[in-house]
N, C-alpha and C positions, 0 to 999 in steps of 0.2 A: 449511647450511640457512641460511648468511648471518648467523648470529652469532658469529663467528669476526672480523670486523672491524668495528669500532665503527664509527656512520655518523657523517655530517657533523655532524648533529643527531641529539641522542639520542630525542626523542621516537618516531619512527619504531621505533626500538628498543623503548620502551617500551610500542610498540601492539604489537607481535610479541609481548612477552612476556605483556600481558593475554588473547591468542587462544591462548597455548599453553596459559596456565591454563583459560581457559572452553572450550578446543577437546580438549585432551590429559587423560583421565584420570592417564593414566602420569606427566604433568609436575607435577598436581596432588598427587598420592604424594609424589614427590620432595623438592616445596619442602613440604609440612607434617612428611614425616617423613626424609629423608638428603638435605641437599641436594648433600651428594658424590656421590651416585648419577645429580646428575643429568649432570657430565661425562661419566658413561659412555656414556651415552644420547643426549646434545643437544652437539653441539660449539661448547659454551660459552664465549666466551673472559671472561677475569677480571672485565672490566666486566658484561659481560651479567649474570653470577653476582653479581656485588656487587649490580645493580640489582633481579634478581630476590629476592634476601635482606631489600632493604629495601621493596619493595613489601610484602614479607610478613611483615615486623617492623610495618611500619607499618598491616597492615590491610586496606590498598588493594586486594587481591587480594580479600579475603571479603567485605569492606561493601562496596565499589564505592563507597566515600565518599572523595576525594579532598581528604588535606592539602594545600592550598597552603605549608605550612612544612614538609614531610617532607623536600623534597629540589631544591634549584633547577632541576635538569633536566626535573623531573614539570613545569614550569609551559608548556612549551610543549604536552605531550600534554595538558594541561586545556585549554587555548587552542583545539586544533585539535578536542577534543570539542564545544568551545561553538560551534566555527564549524559544525559539522555541523548541529547544533540549531537554528542560525537559518540556516544555509541551507534547513531544511526550514522551517522555518515561512515562508521568507519563498516559497518555492516554493510553499504552497498557497495565500497569499496571493497571489500572482500569477498563480497557475492561475483565477481567476475570469473565467468566462468575460461575454465583453460581451454578448449577447441578454438581457435584462433577464427575461424569464421565465426562463431558462436558472440565471441569476444567481439567482432565486427560490428557482424549484425544488431545484437543488443547496444551496442551505442548509437549506432545509426537511431533506433528504435526511442533510445533517451533524447535525440537531439531532436524528433521530431514532437515528443511529448515538450519539448521546448517551448516550440510554436502552437500545439492544440491546448497545451494544459496549461503553461505558463513557466516560467523558472520558478517561480515560488512556489506553487505546488507540486511541479517537479520534482523539486528538491529534497522533498517530505516519502518521496517514493524507493525504496529499496532496490527494485527492480530485480529480487531475486531467477536466479534460473529454473528454480523446482519448485512445487508445492504438491503437495499430496492428500488426498482424500480418502480418509480411512471409513466413510460410510457413503449411502449414497441420500440427499434428502438430509432435513434436517425436524428435529422436534418441534422448536423451539415458535418455527412462524412470526419472526420480528415484522413489525408492519413498515420499519424503515428498510428492511432489507436490499440491499442496493444492488443483489448479486438476485434476487429474485428466487432464492434455495424450493427446491421442491418439499413436498411434504415427506420425512424421514420413512424408507422402506425400505432401508436394509444397512446392517452391517457389516465391518468385515474383522467379524473375530477371527481371536488368537488363540487358532487353532493350530497345532502340530503342522499341518500340513502351511498352512496360512503363516504363520510364524517363519518356517523357513523359506518362502516365496519371498515376504518383507526382508528377510536378512539379506537373499541374494539381489534382490531390488536395489537395496542401500550399497551394498558392494558394488554393484554395476555403476549409480549413479559418480561414486567413488570414483572409480576406473573414468570414466569419463568427463565428468565434471571437474574432478580436483577438489580444491577446499572450497571451492561454492556451493558445493552440494549440501556442508553443513548448515549452511544458513535457509534452508527449505524453511516452509511451515508442513505442518500435520496437518492442516484445514482451507479449506476454501468458501464454497459455499455449505459449508458444515458444521455444526454444533461437538467439538472437540468431544464434549462430555458424553455426548448421545452415543460411545463407543463405551463398554464399560471395562476394554483394554487398553485405552486410551494413554495409560500411565505406562505399561510394557513396552508398545509400542516405540516410545519417549525412551526408555531405557535402553530399547535394541538401538535406537539413533544416536545415543549417545556413544556407546560400546561403540558402535563403526567410522561415527562422525567424530566424533571428541565435541561435538557441541551439544547441550538439551537446548530440544525446539523451544523457542519462546511460544503461546500458548494465549489466546482469545476467548473469551467463556461468556454465554449467557447465563448460564444455570449455576453463578455460583454459591445461589440462594438454595437449589434442589436439594444438595445434599453438603451443606457445610462443613462437616466433618473431611470428607472428603475434598471438596476444594483448599483445605485450610494444609490437610496434610498435600496434596498438590504441592502447592506454594514452597512447602518447607521440603518438599523433594527435589523441584525447580531450583531452590537458592543453592541446596546441598551440592548439586551437581552442575554451579556455574553459572546457571540461567541470569542473567542481570534483568528481566522485564517481563513482564506478563501483564492480563489488562483484562478486566472485567465490563461487558454492555451493561450498561444501564438502562431501564425502560421506562421506569416511572420513579419520583419523588420518594414513593412512597418505598422501591426497592432501595434506593440509594441509604433513605434512613435505615431499611433493615439490615444494608451491607455494615453499616456503622456498627451496629448494634450486634453482630456477630462476629466483627473485628477490629481488634485494634488499630489504632492509629501505624504504629510500627510492623504490625503485619501486613498491613498493605503500603507501606513506605515505597516497596519497590514495583508498587501493582497500580498500573495506569486504569484511573473508570475514564469509560467512554459516554458520556454522559449524554444519551438518544433521546432523552427522557422528554415528552412536551414541558416546555417552561425552560428548558436551558437553553445557554446563550450558546453552544454548539452548535455550530450551522449543518443540516443535515444534509446527506446527497441527495441531487434529485436524479438518482438511477435506480434502477430493478423497480420495486414495487412501489419509489417516490418518484419515476420517470416523468409522471405527470401532476404530480400531487398540485392541486391548489390550496390547499387547508394548511400550509406553512411553508415561509420562506426553505427554500431548496436552492441548492448549487448545483450547476450542470458539470457535472467532472465526473470523478472514478473511484472509487476505494483501490481498486486493482492494484496491487504492488508487486506482482510479475510479469517480465519479462521474459518468458522460455515456457516449460512444461509441466502442463498440470494432468496428474496422476492421478486416476481415480481406484482403488486398488477393488471396488466392490465391482464396477462395470471393466477394470482390465482395459482400462483406455487412455489413451495422450492425447490431450490437445496440445498444439503450441499457443501460444496468447503474447499480448503485450497491452497494457493502457489504452487507453480510447475515451473521447470524452462520451458521456453517454448519449444516445440518441435515438431514433426509433431502429435503426440497423444495428446499433450497438446496446440495447437498453440496459445490459448491465455491464458499463464501462468499460468493456476491452474487446480487442477483436481477436479473431480467430483464424492462423492463418494455414493450417496445417493439423489432421487428425487423425487417427488409428487405434487398431485394439491388440492386445497382445495375451502371449498365451503364458508366458515365464519371463524368467529375470532376461534370459537369451537372444527372445524375442523384443523384450523390451529395449533390450540396449541394440538390438539391428534396428530397428522403429525411429527411435532416437536418432542415430549415428545418422538414417537413412534422411530425417527431417531437415538435420543440418546441411548435408551436404546437397541437398535440393529444393530447400524451402527458402532457407535463411538468405534472401538474394540482397546485394551490398553492389550490385553494378548491374547494367542493362547489357539485354542481347539486343540485336538491331531489330528483333521483333516486336520486342516492348512496347506497348504505350507508355506515353512521357504525360504523366497529369501532375497537376499539384497535387499536394496535401488536403484533403479537405479542412476548410478554415483558413487557409493562406490562398489571399488575391495579388493581384500586381496591379500599381495604382501608376498614373504619370503625374508628377507635375513638376512644372517648370523644366520640362527637357529628359527628366528623371523618371528612371522607373524603380519604383519600390516596390519588393515583396513585404506583404503585410500581414500578421494574425491579430485578434482580440490581444495578444501578450507582448507581440516584438513587431520590430522594420528595420529593412537594413534594405541600401540599395542596390541593386540586381549588379551593376558596375564593378561591387565589392566583390561579388562571389564570382562573377563569368565577364569572361572574353569575349562571350557571343552575341552576336551583335542583335536587341531584337530578338532576344530569345523567347520572353514572353508570349509573342505572338503565336506562336510554332505548338508551346506547348497545349498537352489538351486535342489536339486537332493531329499530330504525328506521330509515328514511332520513332525509336532512337535510330533507326538506321537511315529514316528519313532525312530524320535532323544533322543528322552525320553526311546526306549526300547534298544538302543544301548549303551547310559551311564549307563543302571542299567546291562546289559551284558557283558562289558569290564571294567566296572572301578566300578562296585557297587554301584552306586550313585542312591538315590531315583529319583526317575519320579518328584515328586515334586520339587527338589531341582535345576533339568534340567529344570522346564518349570520357574521355579523362574528364571535362568539365560537367558531364550530366550525371556522372558516379558523382563527382566531389556533391553536388547538389540534392542527390539522392541520399548520402552519407549524414547530410545535413540536416535530415530528414524533412527540407523544400518539396522534394517529388517521391512519384509513390510510380511504382511499375505498373500500373495499371491492372496487373492479372491477379491480383490479390483476394482472396474471400473476402 
């Protein structure tokens, strides 16, 4: 399991011990009840066992609060964790798209997600403006798939025609979105390694957009040589993080037997296996799950364009709490088909100009974002969701606005305040638009 030989640096070993704790209930039982039993089940070297004991005695396993004073070899692991958090923040900032209309609309969606998903969850979402699918469907069929991926039916092969289109598409994205296009993913409801040419598409992406795309695969064990070579290729070209989805404890242990701690030092393990401490997302195939604890949220990390290269389709999407109307945890605002890179560029520009709405027109219905309610306490009206609350008076100077929302369009609301308060309609629209961009209001015309 590659725990028998201490690595050159100890933090990959500590990472692996945490993965065992979080992913394998038998390992947790051994740590909690009988350390001696661990050596019977796991090929732990004395150093590994000593580190596991120290982590347990320091309460690091259970509290997830890491004491820098615990022992010096833990510092590198802490530094790695902090680097990952900084990387996520840096990517989210660099994901800001170039078109000003897109930039404003994306920020409105980010603000909405604070209300619907909570700031803690929302802070983990990149809100990337672009992602691609290089196949149609997925071969794996994960029981926990929050996107309910269809069965694999076709892949976008790296033919001369397709490679030309691919490069033209990437250049079009660079021209339209600017630097933010560099942080697109090349998978969505797909398995990257289903495409036998995935590496070639990644290299083209790196050549044109200067970044080697991050990858998450559930097929790391299907061809371990390919997986190892891919991680090496990825690291050589500057990618800072890849991930492996883990289905079972047996798969977790098999991964350890094929890859050393240092080989997976910068590869995250997504512990989706039964018995792991990782909370599953109650979306897609687990939307109505009653068999295990799930969190009704989303795994969607895109606020922008989802492009399928097989279908030549484009959808404009953003994260949304998983529910009956949005079972995969995202909302589709617009969609269309393209034939080539020029057609794609025109379609995207059209969606930016017509669909990315961040202001009300007179005929737009004004509604609260689902999940936000108005509550009155002690003569004060509050806007409240499951995650945050604020007094309406702090956001708007329109008296009793909450009584008009949901029953009037924007023009009718502006007329109401002109007649009752003598307020210029321009000022009313400014207030409504501010609430729209804060994520509190919706136009009521979206798909």
